[in-house]
N, C-alpha and C positions, 0 to 999 in steps of 0.2 A: 614467370608466374610460379608460385609455390603450390604445394599440394599436401593435404592430409586426408586421412580416411577414418571414419567412425567405426566403432565396434560393430554396429549394425551392417555397415558396408562389408566388413570382412566376413561376417556370418553369411551374408548373401553370396559373397564371392566364393567361399569354400563349398557352398551347396551347388554351385554351377558345375556342369560337365567339364572335365579336364581340358577338352578342346577349347571351350569358351574361356576358361581361365587363361589359356595360352594366348588367345586372341585379345583378351583384356590387357595382358601384360604388353603385348605388341602395340596396341592402341595407346596405352599409357606412355610408352617410350616415344611414339610419334608426337603425342600431345606435349610431352615434356620438352622435346626438341623444338616444336613449333605448334603452339596451340591453334594456329590458323591453318594447319595442314588440312587440305581438302578431304583426306581420308577419314579424319577425326570428326568433322562436322560439329565442332564445338560451338554451341550457340545458346543464347539466352532463351528460356522457355516460359518465363513468367513476366508479366508486365509490371507487377507490383513488387515482387521480391527478386533479388539477384540470383535466381536459380538457373543453372546451366546444365546442358546435357552434352554428352560426347558419345559418338558412335563406337561401339566395340566391334560389331559386325553387322551384316544385314539384319540379323534377328535380335541383337542385344544392344542395350544402351546403359550408360552410367549417368547418374545425376548428382550434382553437388551444388553447394551454395558458395558464392564468392564473398569473402570477407577480407576487405583490403586487397592485398595482392595474393591471397591464398584461396584456392578452391578446396572446400571441405566436402569430399565425396561421401555421400550417405546412402546411396542406393545403386544397385546394379541388378539387371534382370532382362527378361525378354521384352521385345518391342511391344507385344500385346499388353504386358503388365505395365510397361512405361506409359502407354496411352491411357490406361486406367489411372495411373498415379497422377498424371497431369490434369485430370478432370477436376 
């Protein structure tokens, strides 16, 4: 599976604490090696659109849309913000 990130994703990423940025890089490496890795919890989160989330840490998530064999990551943030985003 391939991956891209939007400008919005990178803006959100750079606003995260450095520790969370490191966790995001580690989670991305796990996802890249194996999207089904249990630590990443990569899963579809929308019944109508091919929107997926991945676990960055206990408190942070990343969200992307699957287009063909490529996930386009467009959001990263806290779990609380993630819950609001999915509503």
